[in-house]
Backbone as numpy.savetxt, mean C-alpha at the origin, in Angstrom:
# Nx Ny Nz CAx CAy CAz Cx Cy Cz
-20.75 -7.30 1.41 -21.57 -6.11 1.41 -20.70 -4.85 1.41
-19.81 -4.74 2.36 -18.96 -3.55 2.42 -17.55 -3.91 2.85
-17.17 -5.14 2.61 -15.86 -5.61 3.07 -14.71 -4.84 2.42
-14.95 -4.26 1.25 -13.89 -3.52 0.55 -13.54 -2.19 1.24
-14.37 -1.74 2.17 -14.11 -0.47 2.84 -12.94 -0.55 3.82
-12.69 -1.73 4.39 -11.58 -1.87 5.34 -10.23 -1.76 4.62
-9.99 -2.52 3.54 -8.74 -2.32 2.80 -8.66 -0.92 2.18
-9.80 -0.32 1.84 -9.78 1.04 1.30 -9.30 2.03 2.35
-9.74 1.85 3.58 -9.28 2.74 4.66 -7.78 2.58 4.89
-7.31 1.33 4.86 -5.87 1.09 5.00 -5.11 1.71 3.83
-5.67 1.60 2.63 -5.03 2.17 1.44 -4.91 3.68 1.55
-5.92 4.35 2.09 -5.88 5.80 2.25 -4.74 6.18 3.19
-4.64 5.48 4.32 -3.60 5.79 5.30 -2.21 5.51 4.72
-2.05 4.36 4.07 -0.74 3.99 3.51 -0.33 4.97 2.42
-1.27 5.38 1.58 -0.96 6.34 0.52 -0.52 7.67 1.11
-1.19 8.13 2.14 -0.82 9.40 2.77 0.58 9.31 3.39
0.87 8.21 4.08 2.19 8.04 4.69 3.27 7.96 3.61
2.99 7.23 2.54 3.97 7.09 1.45 4.27 8.43 0.80
3.25 9.24 0.59 3.47 10.56 -0.02 4.29 11.46 0.91
4.02 11.39 2.21 4.81 12.17 3.16 6.26 11.73 3.19
6.48 10.41 3.19 7.84 9.89 3.18 8.58 10.24 1.89
7.85 10.22 0.78 8.49 10.53 -0.50 9.01 11.96 -0.50
8.25 12.87 0.07 8.70 14.27 0.14 9.95 14.38 1.02
9.98 13.67 2.15 11.16 13.70 3.02 12.37 13.07 2.34
12.15 11.95 1.63 13.25 11.28 0.95 13.81 12.16 -0.17
12.94 12.86 -0.88 13.40 13.74 -1.96 14.26 14.87 -1.39
13.84 15.41 -0.25 14.60 16.47 0.40 15.96 15.95 0.87
15.97 14.77 1.47 17.23 14.17 1.94 18.14 13.81 0.76
17.56 13.36 -0.34 18.36 13.00 -1.51 19.03 14.23 -2.11
18.33 15.34 -2.15 18.95 16.55 -2.70 20.08 17.03 -1.79
19.91 16.89 -0.49 20.96 17.26 0.45 22.17 16.34 0.31
21.91 15.03 0.19 23.00 14.06 0.04 23.73 14.22 -1.28
23.02 14.56 -2.34 23.68 14.71 -3.63 24.61 15.92 -3.63
24.25 16.97 -2.90 25.14 18.12 -2.83 26.37 17.81 -1.99
26.22 16.98 -0.96 27.36 16.57 -0.15 28.23 15.56 -0.88
27.61 14.69 -1.68 28.36 13.64 -2.38 29.19 14.22 -3.51
28.85 15.37 -4.01 29.63 15.95 -5.11 31.04 16.32 -4.65
31.21 16.52 -3.35 32.53 16.84 -2.81 33.40 15.60 -2.62
32.79 14.44 -2.48 33.54 13.21 -2.25 34.26 12.79 -3.52
35.42 12.12 -3.35 36.19 11.70 -4.52 35.62 10.44 -5.15
35.20 9.50 -4.33 34.66 8.25 -4.86 33.45 7.84 -4.03
32.36 7.57 -4.72 31.13 7.18 -4.04 30.69 5.85 -4.62
30.50 4.86 -3.73 29.96 3.57 -4.14 28.53 3.53 -3.64
27.60 3.52 -4.58 26.19 3.55 -4.20 25.68 2.14 -3.99
24.94 1.99 -2.92 24.30 0.71 -2.63 22.90 0.74 -3.24
22.52 -0.34 -3.90 21.22 -0.41 -4.53 20.18 -0.66 -3.44
19.23 0.26 -3.33 18.18 0.16 -2.34 16.88 0.65 -2.94
15.79 0.12 -2.44 14.47 0.59 -2.82 13.96 1.44 -1.67
13.52 2.62 -1.98 13.06 3.56 -0.95 11.83 3.02 -0.24
11.70 3.38 1.03 10.55 2.95 1.82 9.25 3.49 1.23
9.28 4.69 0.71 8.07 5.25 0.11 7.63 4.43 -1.11
8.60 3.93 -1.86 8.28 3.08 -3.01 7.66 1.77 -2.55
8.22 1.19 -1.50 7.66 -0.06 -0.97 6.25 0.16 -0.43
6.03 1.29 0.22 4.69 1.58 0.73 3.70 1.82 -0.41
4.18 2.39 -1.51 3.29 2.57 -2.66 2.93 1.23 -3.30
3.83 0.24 -3.20 3.48 -1.11 -3.65 2.29 -1.61 -2.86
2.35 -1.44 -1.54 1.24 -1.87 -0.68 -0.03 -1.10 -1.03
0.09 0.19 -1.20 -1.08 1.00 -1.53 -1.70 0.54 -2.85
-0.86 0.25 -3.84 -1.38 -0.20 -5.14 -2.07 -1.55 -5.02
-1.51 -2.45 -4.23 -2.17 -3.74 -4.00 -3.54 -3.54 -3.35
-3.58 -2.68 -2.34 -4.84 -2.43 -1.64 -5.86 -1.74 -2.54
-5.44 -0.72 -3.27 -6.38 -0.01 -4.15 -6.91 -0.93 -5.25
-6.04 -1.74 -5.81 -6.49 -2.67 -6.85 -7.52 -3.65 -6.34
-7.26 -4.21 -5.16 -8.23 -5.13 -4.56 -9.54 -4.44 -4.23
-9.46 -3.22 -3.73 -10.68 -2.45 -3.40 -11.52 -2.19 -4.65
-10.86 -1.81 -5.73 -11.60 -1.53 -6.96 -12.28 -2.78 -7.50
-11.58 -3.90 -7.46 -12.19 -5.14 -7.94 -13.36 -5.56 -7.06
-13.20 -5.45 -5.75 -14.29 -5.81 -4.84 -15.47 -4.85 -4.97
-15.19 -3.58 -5.14 -16.26 -2.61 -5.31 -17.05 -2.92 -6.59
-16.34 -3.23 -7.67 -17.00 -3.60 -8.92 -17.88 -4.84 -8.71
-17.36 -5.82 -7.98 -18.13 -7.05 -7.72 -19.39 -6.73 -6.93
-19.29 -5.86 -5.94 -20.45 -5.50 -5.13 -21.46 -4.68 -5.94
-20.97 -3.84 -6.84 -21.88 -3.10 -7.73 -22.60 -4.08 -8.65
-21.86 -5.05 -9.17 -22.42 -6.05 -10.08 -23.56 -6.83 -9.42
-23.40 -7.12 -8.14 -24.43 -7.89 -7.41 -25.50 -7.01 -6.77
-25.43 -5.70 -7.00 -26.46 -4.81 -6.51 -26.35 -4.45 -5.04
-25.20 -4.70 -4.43 -25.02 -4.38 -3.02 -24.57 -2.93 -2.82
-23.99 -2.33 -3.85 -23.60 -0.92 -3.83 -24.41 -0.24 -4.93
-25.07 0.86 -4.57 -25.95 1.56 -5.51 -25.54 3.03 -5.58
-25.89 3.74 -6.66 -25.48 5.13 -6.80 -26.37 6.14 -6.06
-27.21 5.71 -5.16 -28.04 6.62 -4.37 -27.87 6.33 -2.89
-28.19 7.33 -2.08 -28.02 7.21 -0.63 -28.87 6.07 -0.09
-28.39 5.25 0.78 -27.15 5.25 1.55 -26.01 4.50 0.87
-26.06 4.30 -0.42 -25.01 3.71 -1.26 -24.79 2.23 -1.00
-24.85 1.80 0.23 -24.78 0.37 0.57 -26.18 -0.09 0.90
-26.68 -1.08 0.17 -28.06 -1.51 0.38 -28.28 -2.04 1.79
-27.26 -2.59 2.39 -27.40 -3.14 3.74 -27.51 -2.04 4.79
-27.08 -0.84 4.47 -27.12 0.24 5.45 -28.53 0.79 5.64
-29.45 0.47 4.76 -30.81 0.98 4.87 -31.60 0.30 5.98
-31.28 -0.93 6.29 -31.99 -1.70 7.32 -31.07 -1.91 8.52
-31.50 -1.56 9.73 -30.63 -1.73 10.90 -30.17 -3.17 11.14
-31.01 -4.14 10.87 -30.60 -5.54 11.05 -29.52 -5.91 10.04
-29.68 -5.47 8.82 -28.67 -5.73 7.79 -27.39 -4.95 8.06
-27.51 -3.78 8.67 -26.33 -2.98 8.98 -25.44 -3.70 9.99
-26.05 -4.39 10.94 -25.26 -5.16 11.91 -24.51 -6.29 11.22
-25.15 -6.94 10.28 -24.50 -8.01 9.51 -23.37 -7.41 8.67
-23.63 -6.24 8.08 -22.62 -5.57 7.25 -21.39 -5.21 8.08
-21.59 -4.66 9.26 -20.45 -4.31 10.12 -19.68 -5.54 10.56
-20.38 -6.63 10.82 -19.71 -7.89 11.17 -18.87 -8.39 10.00
-19.41 -8.28 8.79 -18.67 -8.72 7.61 -17.46 -7.82 7.37
-17.62 -6.54 7.60 -16.49 -5.63 7.44 -15.37 -6.00 8.40
-15.74 -6.33 9.64 -14.74 -6.68 10.65 -14.06 -8.00 10.30
-14.84 -9.00 9.96 -14.24 -10.32 9.73 -13.61 -10.43 8.34
-14.40 -10.31 7.30 -13.90 -10.52 5.93 -12.97 -9.39 5.51
-13.40 -8.14 5.72 -12.57 -7.00 5.33 -11.26 -6.94 6.09
-11.32 -7.23 7.39 -10.10 -7.23 8.20 -9.13 -8.31 7.76
-9.65 -9.49 7.48 -8.79 -10.60 7.03 -8.18 -10.27 5.67
-8.96 -9.67 4.78 -8.42 -9.31 3.46 -7.30 -8.28 3.60
-7.50 -7.29 4.43 -6.47 -6.27 4.62 -5.20 -6.88 5.20
-5.36 -7.78 6.16 -4.19 -8.44 6.77 -3.48 -9.32 5.75
-4.24 -10.06 4.96 -3.62 -10.94 3.96 -2.86 -10.15 2.90
-3.43 -9.07 2.43 -2.73 -8.25 1.43 -1.45 -7.68 2.03
-1.52 -7.24 3.27 -0.33 -6.69 3.93 0.73 -7.77 4.11
0.33 -8.99 4.44 1.30 -10.08 4.58 1.94 -10.43 3.24
1.17 -10.42 2.18 1.74 -10.66 0.85 2.75 -9.58 0.51
2.43 -8.33 0.85 3.36 -7.22 0.62 4.64 -7.41 1.43
4.52 -7.87 2.67 5.72 -8.13 3.49 6.59 -9.18 2.82
5.99 -10.24 2.29 6.76 -11.27 1.59 7.45 -10.70 0.36
6.77 -9.83 -0.37 7.37 -9.21 -1.55 8.57 -8.36 -1.14
8.43 -7.57 -0.08 9.51 -6.70 0.37 10.70 -7.53 0.84
10.43 -8.62 1.58 11.52 -9.49 2.04 12.24 -10.10 0.84
11.49 -10.53 -0.16 12.11 -11.13 -1.35 12.96 -10.10 -2.10
12.45 -8.90 -2.25 13.21 -7.85 -2.95 14.48 -7.51 -2.18
14.37 -7.37 -0.86 15.56 -7.08 -0.05 16.59 -8.20 -0.16
16.13 -9.44 -0.18 17.04 -10.58 -0.31 17.74 -10.57 -1.67
17.00 -10.28 -2.71 17.58 -10.23 -4.06 18.59 -9.10 -4.16
18.26 -7.93 -3.62 19.17 -6.80 -3.68 20.41 -7.01 -2.82
20.27 -7.76 -1.73 21.41 -8.03 -0.86 22.43 -8.92 -1.58
21.94 -9.82 -2.46 22.84 -10.69 -3.21 23.65 -9.91 -4.22
23.10 -8.82 -4.73 23.79 -7.98 -5.71 24.66 -6.99 -4.95
25.89 -7.38 -4.70 26.80 -6.46 -3.98 27.41 -5.49 -4.97
27.54 -4.24 -4.57 28.14 -3.26 -5.49 29.64 -3.55 -5.66
30.10 -3.34 -6.86 31.51 -3.58 -7.18 32.23 -2.25 -7.07
33.23 -2.21 -6.24 34.02 -0.98 -6.06 34.95 -0.79 -7.26
35.15 0.44 -7.60 36.03 0.75 -8.74 37.47 0.41 -8.38
38.19 -0.19 -9.34 39.59 -0.54 -9.11 40.43 0.72 -9.14
41.32 0.83 -8.15 42.16 2.03 -8.05 43.54 1.72 -8.52
C-alpha cells in the first residue's frame, strides 16, 4: 500500500547528506590541489569519495521507490487525488497501511542498505588490490 514511502524517506535523507558531503569534499579538494602544486612528487591513491558512495545508495533507493510507486499506481493503491493512498481514506485500512510500512517498507530499506554495504566493501577491496606505482627516481 505505502511501503515505498519508507525507502523514499531514507533516500531523501541520504541524498541531502551526500550533497552536503560533496560540497565539503569539493572545497577540501581545491585546498589540497593548491597545496599539492608545491610538492615535488605526489603519488595519488585511488579512492572513491564518500559522497559518491552515498549517491550509489540514494540511486538504489530512488530506483526501488519509483518501481514500487509505479506498481502501486498500477494496482490502484495510489491515486492522483487526495488522500493519494487509497488505504488512508479508511481508518481501519490506515492501521494496516502503517503496519505494512513498518514491516515491509522497513525491511526493504534495510535490505537495500545492506546490498549497498556489500557493494562498497567489494569496491574498497578491489581498489585496495590496485596499489599505486611510485615513479622511478
